[in-house]
Backbone bond lengths (Angstrom), bond angles and torsions (degrees), N, CA, C in turn:
res aa  C-N    CA-C-N  psi(-1)  N-CA   C-N-CA  omega(-1)  CA-C   N-CA-C  phi
1 M - - - 1.440 - - 1.531 108.40 -
2 S 1.300 116.03 126.65 1.464 119.29 -179.70 1.519 109.45 -98.96
3 S 1.278 114.70 145.00 1.465 118.07 177.23 1.522 108.92 -105.90
4 I 1.290 114.71 140.29 1.461 120.41 179.85 1.518 107.62 -95.32
5 Q 1.293 114.60 123.16 1.462 120.74 179.82 1.524 109.04 -97.06
6 P 1.323 117.86 136.35 1.466 118.61 176.21 1.521 109.63 -65.90
7 M 1.308 114.53 142.74 1.458 119.09 179.48 1.520 109.22 -75.31
8 P 1.301 117.01 137.59 1.464 118.91 177.17 1.526 109.74 -68.42
9 H 1.324 115.32 150.55 1.462 119.82 177.95 1.519 108.58 -69.39
10 F 1.294 116.04 129.88 1.452 118.98 176.39 1.513 109.03 -141.18
11 S 1.286 114.75 158.53 1.454 121.11 -179.30 1.514 108.83 -107.37
12 T 1.304 115.68 147.45 1.458 119.29 176.43 1.517 110.78 -78.24
13 S 1.326 116.25 -13.83 1.453 119.93 -179.79 1.522 109.94 -135.82
14 P 1.326 117.42 95.43 1.459 119.40 -178.99 1.522 112.54 -62.29
15 L 1.328 117.93 -27.55 1.463 120.14 178.78 1.522 111.22 -65.87
16 K 1.331 116.73 -40.41 1.462 119.71 179.79 1.524 110.85 -63.75
17 D 1.339 117.01 -41.29 1.461 119.98 178.29 1.524 110.79 -62.05
18 K 1.323 116.50 -40.97 1.457 120.65 179.78 1.530 110.22 -65.70
19 E 1.352 116.61 -40.67 1.467 120.72 178.56 1.522 110.65 -63.68
20 K 1.341 116.87 -41.57 1.463 120.47 179.44 1.519 110.94 -62.56
21 A 1.326 116.27 -40.09 1.458 119.97 -179.83 1.526 110.85 -66.52
22 Q 1.325 116.33 -36.41 1.460 120.17 -179.12 1.525 112.17 -79.96
23 N 1.319 117.66 -30.67 1.464 122.33 -177.36 1.524 110.48 -124.01
24 P 1.329 117.78 73.69 1.465 117.89 179.02 1.522 110.05 -63.46
25 K 1.332 115.20 153.29 1.465 119.38 -179.56 1.518 109.52 -59.96
26 K 1.313 114.52 133.27 1.453 119.90 178.76 1.516 108.79 -92.13
27 K 1.308 115.87 139.37 1.453 119.87 174.73 1.514 107.93 -76.05
28 Y 1.328 115.56 142.51 1.454 120.35 177.46 1.520 108.12 -78.54
29 N 1.292 116.02 120.04 1.457 120.83 177.47 1.515 108.84 -110.29
30 C 1.301 115.33 115.95 1.456 120.79 179.63 1.525 108.57 -71.47
31 K 1.320 116.55 129.59 1.456 121.17 -178.69 1.520 111.38 -66.53
32 E 1.304 115.53 -41.51 1.458 120.50 -179.04 1.520 108.41 -148.26
33 P 1.317 117.62 159.30 1.467 119.47 -179.44 1.528 111.27 -61.34
34 S 1.303 115.37 152.03 1.457 121.13 178.78 1.524 110.39 -62.73
35 F 1.319 115.77 146.69 1.461 120.38 177.88 1.526 111.63 -63.88
36 T 1.337 117.14 -15.41 1.468 120.41 -177.61 1.523 112.40 -66.88
37 Y 1.337 117.59 -23.20 1.462 119.85 -175.43 1.523 112.93 -63.72
38 E 1.320 117.76 -24.38 1.462 118.43 178.45 1.531 112.22 -80.05
39 Y 1.337 117.53 -12.86 1.463 121.48 -178.69 1.525 113.56 -107.41
40 F 1.332 118.08 -9.44 1.460 122.34 -178.86 1.518 109.70 -127.16
41 E 1.321 115.31 146.54 1.457 120.22 174.01 1.526 108.55 -118.57
42 T 1.311 116.33 155.32 1.453 121.79 179.61 1.521 109.07 -89.08
43 A 1.330 115.72 136.10 1.463 121.30 178.63 1.529 108.22 -146.54
44 V 1.323 116.08 175.38 1.461 122.12 175.71 1.525 106.74 -119.00
45 N 1.345 116.24 125.83 1.468 119.38 -178.29 1.528 111.10 -80.92
46 Q 1.332 116.77 -177.12 1.465 121.78 -176.85 1.522 112.73 -64.56
47 K 1.333 117.24 -23.35 1.466 121.11 178.68 1.530 111.86 -85.13
48 G 1.324 116.57 -1.92 1.458 120.64 -179.29 1.518 113.43 84.97
49 E 1.338 117.19 11.93 1.459 121.65 -179.61 1.524 110.14 -90.88
50 E 1.320 115.71 142.71 1.460 119.58 175.95 1.522 108.39 -75.59
51 V 1.320 116.49 130.01 1.462 121.77 -178.36 1.523 109.70 -132.02
52 R 1.318 115.10 162.50 1.466 122.67 171.02 1.521 106.42 -105.51
53 V 1.323 116.54 131.88 1.461 122.04 -177.44 1.522 108.65 -117.31
54 C 1.338 115.71 127.09 1.459 120.91 -179.52 1.523 109.32 -68.81
55 K 1.330 116.11 129.98 1.460 119.82 -179.50 1.529 112.94 -112.46
56 V 1.345 116.31 19.51 1.462 121.00 177.07 1.524 108.69 -71.71
57 I 1.320 116.30 137.18 1.466 122.03 177.90 1.531 107.88 -91.33
58 N 1.342 116.74 125.63 1.468 120.24 -178.68 1.530 111.39 -83.17
59 E 1.338 116.07 -177.30 1.474 121.08 -177.01 1.525 112.99 -60.96
60 D 1.330 117.09 -26.79 1.466 121.41 -179.91 1.524 112.32 -81.67
61 G 1.330 116.62 -0.67 1.458 120.68 -179.04 1.518 113.38 82.08
62 E 1.338 116.47 12.71 1.462 120.77 -179.48 1.523 110.40 -104.47
63 K 1.325 115.39 147.95 1.459 121.54 177.30 1.525 109.05 -70.98
64 C 1.325 117.55 135.93 1.469 122.41 -179.26 1.528 111.01 -59.10
65 S 1.314 118.41 -52.75 1.471 125.47 176.48 1.527 115.59 63.78
66 T 1.325 118.82 18.22 1.463 120.46 174.87 1.523 108.38 -66.42
67 E 1.344 116.60 134.02 1.463 121.76 -176.90 1.521 111.52 -105.73
68 Y 1.323 115.14 142.41 1.461 122.73 173.44 1.516 108.03 -131.50
69 K 1.338 116.25 136.08 1.462 119.72 176.98 1.511 109.27 -61.76
70 N 1.311 115.55 140.40 1.455 121.20 178.72 1.521 108.41 -86.73
71 I 1.331 116.45 104.51 1.460 121.18 179.88 1.520 107.16 -111.85
72 G 1.318 115.53 92.64 1.461 119.84 -178.84 1.508 110.83 62.64
73 S 1.309 115.38 -131.91 1.460 118.99 -178.77 1.522 111.65 -115.60
74 L 1.325 117.26 21.99 1.453 120.46 -179.16 1.524 110.21 -73.57
75 T 1.320 116.20 132.35 1.461 120.31 -175.44 1.526 113.04 -121.71
76 G 1.317 118.44 6.75 1.462 121.59 -176.49 1.518 113.60 -56.30
77 N 1.333 117.52 -47.06 1.466 120.25 -179.96 1.526 111.16 -66.18
78 L 1.325 116.51 -35.69 1.463 119.99 178.99 1.528 110.18 -65.80
79 I 1.328 116.30 -43.00 1.466 121.38 179.33 1.524 110.33 -62.56
80 M 1.342 116.97 -44.76 1.472 120.16 179.56 1.525 111.24 -64.25
81 H 1.334 117.61 -38.71 1.465 120.80 178.36 1.527 110.15 -61.68
82 L 1.328 116.64 -47.89 1.464 120.12 -179.48 1.526 111.01 -61.55
83 R 1.324 116.37 -42.19 1.470 120.66 -179.04 1.526 111.48 -68.23
84 D 1.331 116.82 -50.12 1.464 120.98 -172.39 1.524 113.79 -78.15
85 T 1.323 117.62 -32.58 1.460 120.95 -175.75 1.524 112.70 -95.70
86 H 1.336 116.36 -38.41 1.464 119.85 -172.39 1.529 113.76 -117.39
87 D 1.330 118.06 2.29 1.471 122.75 -177.31 1.529 112.15 54.49
88 I 1.327 115.83 40.59 1.463 121.69 177.85 1.521 107.43 -110.21
89 V 1.331 116.22 125.61 1.465 121.42 176.84 1.521 108.59 -129.64
90 S 1.320 115.67 162.11 1.462 119.85 -179.76 1.523 110.15 -70.55
91 Q 1.303 116.07 159.59 1.461 121.94 177.66 1.526 109.86 -58.82
92 D 1.335 117.64 -38.75 1.465 121.66 179.27 1.525 110.94 -60.77
93 D 1.335 117.22 -42.06 1.464 120.66 179.73 1.524 110.83 -65.44
94 R 1.326 117.29 -39.36 1.467 120.36 178.16 1.522 110.59 -62.39
95 E 1.326 116.92 -41.63 1.463 121.09 179.92 1.525 110.83 -65.95
96 N 1.339 117.49 -38.59 1.464 120.91 178.62 1.520 111.20 -65.34
97 V 1.327 117.77 -37.85 1.464 121.26 178.74 1.523 109.56 -64.21
98 K 1.325 117.35 -42.05 1.464 121.04 179.39 1.523 111.04 -61.18
99 K 1.337 117.20 -39.50 1.462 121.03 -179.71 1.520 111.05 -65.75
100 V 1.333 117.19 -36.79 1.462 121.52 -178.70 1.518 110.35 -71.39
101 L 1.323 116.95 -40.40 1.461 120.73 -178.68 1.496 108.34 -69.91
């Protein structure tokens, strides 16, 4: 009767394993909150989902009220909304544009 031994875990690239051990993944730590927080408020929609609601006042004097689902701390869609709909960009983006021009 033969016994089957489990194969030991091995890597096809020992260098990669060594690099991973020396350079563990760093967590991204945001230095400061996104500039979007001053333009959006947190609310709960009719489905019970947490959303971000745009509170920018448009030319007609009405609140924009566009809603985005709150998925963790991702702000990409909020930033694009502010840029594309309201021509609002972060101070950092304005400074980068000046450097390019």
